C-alpha positions in Angstrom: 23.4 -23.3 39.5 22.8 -20.0 41.4 22.9 -18.0 38.2 20.2 -20.4 36.8 17.8 -19.8 39.7 18.3 -16.1 39.8 17.7 -16.1 35.7 14.4 -17.9 36.4 13.2 -15.9 39.2 13.9 -12.5 37.3 12.1 -14.3 34.0 9.0 -15.3 36.2 8.7 -11.9 37.9 9.1 -10.2 34.5 6.5 -12.4 32.9 4.1 -11.8 35.6 4.4 -7.8 35.0 3.9 -8.3 31.4 0.8 -10.7 31.4 -2.2 -8.8 31.1 -4.6 -11.8 30.6 -4.6 -14.2 33.6 -2.5 -14.1 36.8 -1.7 -17.9 36.4 -1.3 -18.1 40.2 -2.3 -20.7 42.5 -2.4 -20.9 46.3 -3.1 -24.2 48.3 -2.9 -25.8 51.5 -2.3 -29.6 52.2 -2.8 -31.6 55.3 -1.6 -35.1 55.8 -0.9 -37.8 58.2 2.3 -39.7 57.5 2.3 -43.6 58.5 -1.2 -43.4 59.8 -1.0 -47.3 60.3 2.1 -46.9 62.5 4.1 -49.3 60.4 7.4 -50.5 61.8 6.2 -49.2 65.3 6.9 -45.7 64.2 4.7 -42.8 65.2 2.2 -41.1 63.0 3.6 -37.9 61.3 1.2 -35.4 60.7 2.2 -32.5 58.4 1.0 -29.1 57.0 2.1 -27.9 53.7 1.0 -24.4 52.1 2.0 -23.9 48.5 2.1 -21.3 45.7 2.1 -22.2 42.1 2.8 -19.8 39.2 2.2 -21.2 35.7 1.5 -19.3 32.4 2.2 -19.2 28.8 3.2 -16.3 26.7 4.0 -15.3 23.0 1.0 -17.4 21.9 2.1 -20.3 23.7 5.7 -20.2 22.5 7.0 -19.8 26.1 6.0 -21.8 29.1 6.9 -20.7 32.6 6.3 -22.7 35.8 7.3 -22.0 39.6 6.4 -23.7 42.6 7.3 -23.2 46.3 6.1 -25.7 49.0 6.7 -25.2 52.7 6.3 -28.3 54.9 5.8 -28.4 58.6 6.1 -31.7 60.0 4.9 -32.4 63.8 5.7 -36.1 64.1 8.6 -35.7 66.7 9.4 -33.4 69.6 11.1 -30.9 67.2 9.0 -29.4 64.5 10.6 -30.6 61.1 10.8 -27.8 58.4 11.6 -28.2 54.7 11.1 -26.3 51.3 10.4 -27.6 47.8 11.2 -25.4 44.8 10.6 -26.1 41.2 11.5 -23.8 38.3 10.8 -24.6 34.7 10.8 -22.8 31.3 9.8 -24.3 28.0 10.2 -23.0 24.6 7.7 -24.7 22.1 8.7 -24.9 18.4 5.7 -25.5 16.1 6.5 -28.1 13.3 3.3 -27.8 11.7 -0.5 -27.6 12.5 -0.3 -30.8 14.6 3.4 -31.1 15.9 5.4 -29.4 18.5 8.9 -29.7 19.6 9.7 -28.4 23.1 13.0 -27.5 24.7 12.6 -27.4 28.4 15.1 -26.4 31.3 14.0 -27.1 34.8 15.8 -26.7 38.2 14.2 -28.7 41.1 15.2 -28.4 44.7 13.8 -31.8 45.6 14.6 -31.1 49.2 15.8 -28.2 51.2 15.5 -29.4 54.7 15.7 -26.5 57.2 15.4 -28.5 60.5 16.3 -30.6 62.3 19.1 -31.0 59.8 20.5 -28.5 57.2 20.7 -30.1 53.7 19.9 -29.3 50.0 19.4 -31.7 47.1 19.0 -30.1 43.6 18.1 -31.6 40.3 18.8 -29.6 37.3 17.0 -31.3 34.0 17.3 -30.2 30.5 15.0 -32.1 28.3 13.3 -32.4 24.8 9.7 -33.3 24.3 7.8 -34.1 20.9 4.0 -33.8 21.0 1.9 -35.1 17.9 -1.9 -34.3 17.8 -4.2 -36.9 16.4 -8.0 -37.2 16.3 -8.0 -39.6 19.3 -5.8 -37.3 21.4 -2.1 -36.2 21.8 0.8 -38.6 21.8 4.1 -37.3 23.2 7.6 -38.5 24.0 10.4 -36.9 26.2 13.9 -37.4 26.9 15.5 -35.7 30.1 18.9 -35.5 31.4 18.6 -35.2 35.2 21.7 -34.0 37.2 21.3 -34.3 41.0 23.5 -32.1 43.0 24.1 -31.2 46.5 24.9 -27.4 46.9 25.9 -27.4 50.6 28.2 -30.4 50.3 31.8 -29.6 49.5 33.2 -31.8 46.7 30.0 -33.6 46.3 29.6 -36.2 43.6 26.7 -35.4 41.3 24.5 -38.0 40.0 23.6 -38.1 36.2 20.5 -39.7 34.8 18.6 -40.4 31.7 14.9 -40.5 31.8 12.4 -41.6 28.9 8.8 -40.6 29.0 6.0 -41.7 26.6 2.4 -40.6 27.0 -1.1 -40.2 25.5 -3.7 -37.9 26.4 -6.9 -38.8 24.9 -9.7 -36.6 23.4 -12.1 -38.2 25.8 -10.4 -37.6 29.1 -8.2 -40.7 29.6 -4.4 -40.2 30.0 -1.6 -42.7 30.3 2.0 -41.9 31.0 5.1 -44.0 31.6 8.6 -43.0 32.6 11.8 -45.0 32.7 14.5 -43.9 34.9 18.3 -44.9 34.6 21.4 -43.5 36.2 24.5 -43.0 34.0 27.0 -41.9 36.6 28.8 -42.6 38.9 29.4 -45.9 37.1 29.1 -48.1 40.2 25.4 -47.0 40.6 24.7 -47.2 36.9 23.0 -50.4 37.4 20.1 -48.5 39.0 16.7 -48.1 37.1 13.0 -47.7 38.0 9.6 -47.3 36.2 6.7 -45.0 36.9 3.5 -45.1 35.5 0.3 -42.8 35.8 -3.2 -43.5 34.4 -5.8 -40.6 34.8 -9.2 -39.7 33.8 -11.0 -36.3 33.6 -14.5 -35.8 33.2 -15.8 -32.1 33.9 -14.9 -31.1 37.4 -13.6 -34.6 38.4 -10.3 -35.8 37.9 -9.0 -39.3 39.0 -5.4 -40.6 39.0 -3.5 -43.6 39.9 0.3 -43.5 40.0 2.4 -46.6 40.6 6.5 -46.2 41.0 8.5 -49.7 40.5 12.2 -49.6 41.8 14.7 -52.0 40.1 14.2 -54.7 42.7 10.9 -54.6 44.7 12.3 -56.9 47.3 14.8 -54.4 48.6 13.3 -51.3 46.8 10.4 -49.1 47.6 7.4 -49.7 45.4 4.8 -46.9 45.8 1.1 -46.7 44.8 -0.8 -43.5 45.1 -4.4 -43.2 44.0 -5.8 -39.5 44.0 -9.2 -37.8 43.4 -9.5 -34.1 42.6 -12.9 -32.1 42.3 -13.0 -28.3 41.0 -15.8 -26.0 41.8 -15.2 -22.5 40.2 -11.7 -21.3 41.1 -11.2 -23.8 44.0 -9.9 -27.5 43.6 -10.4 -29.9 46.5 -8.3 -33.1 46.3 -7.5 -36.3 48.4 -4.8 -38.9 47.9 -3.5 -42.0 49.8 0.2 -43.1 49.2 1.0 -46.6 50.0 4.9 -46.8 50.1 7.5 -49.4 51.2 5.8 -52.1 49.3 8.0 -55.1 48.8 10.8 -54.0 51.3 12.3 -57.0 53.3 11.4 -57.0 56.9 9.3 -53.8 56.4 5.7 -52.9 56.4 3.6 -50.7 54.0 3.4 -47.1 55.2 0.1 -45.5 54.6 -0.1 -41.7 54.2 -3.5 -40.1 53.4 -3.7 -36.3 52.6 -6.3 -33.9 51.6 -5.9 -30.3 50.4 -7.5 -27.5 48.5 -6.1 -24.9 45.9 -7.5 -21.8 44.6 -6.5 -20.2 41.2 -6.7 -16.6 40.1 
């Protein structure tokens, strides 16, 4: 996995020097208030998250590169919590005609690098295949991914292997619908796990709206999450606001409400 990470860092840096059209770089800052309603008698947990995102396409759209780094500072406790999120992805797009594209994607995501108060790392390596078909009414796509969750700082860790199925439609008039079905293949004792996620979005000019809903296998003991979001772009800036409602359906628990707002600048 370390070689994979180094490969992508070198690839992205090289692409940045080669690119002569757009930088594809975005910098942002997000502020949120975790558990603003003080559910389960817990304190409000404010956080601040600066982020840097690089996204670009090369070779006339044949190669896609994406890199994201988020640094989160949490101020809910006496000790300041610090964590990192890193996402590196590369996609190779093979044209199957004027309206069809087959993409091969490799992604390595460090879903959580907790710096303090604990020291832990969770990584997710995902090879995937995506097929996109263009129609007059929009694009229809399907994707199959094989996420492998690993823990680099845990000796003799048991990796988790899943299989994700994604279908989506991006209309020609701004409406988007996407559904993801998550399953777990290994270890065998956990293979009964599955979850479903759906996102409905609409974009019109500078305005973008989205509603994301995550359903676990059993809402009675799981963690159903609903997140509405609104973005507004003006020039190179994008301001956004979202509210996350998590813990829905958990026995003996309360819904945790986390609003956040942020701004991004692309150049």
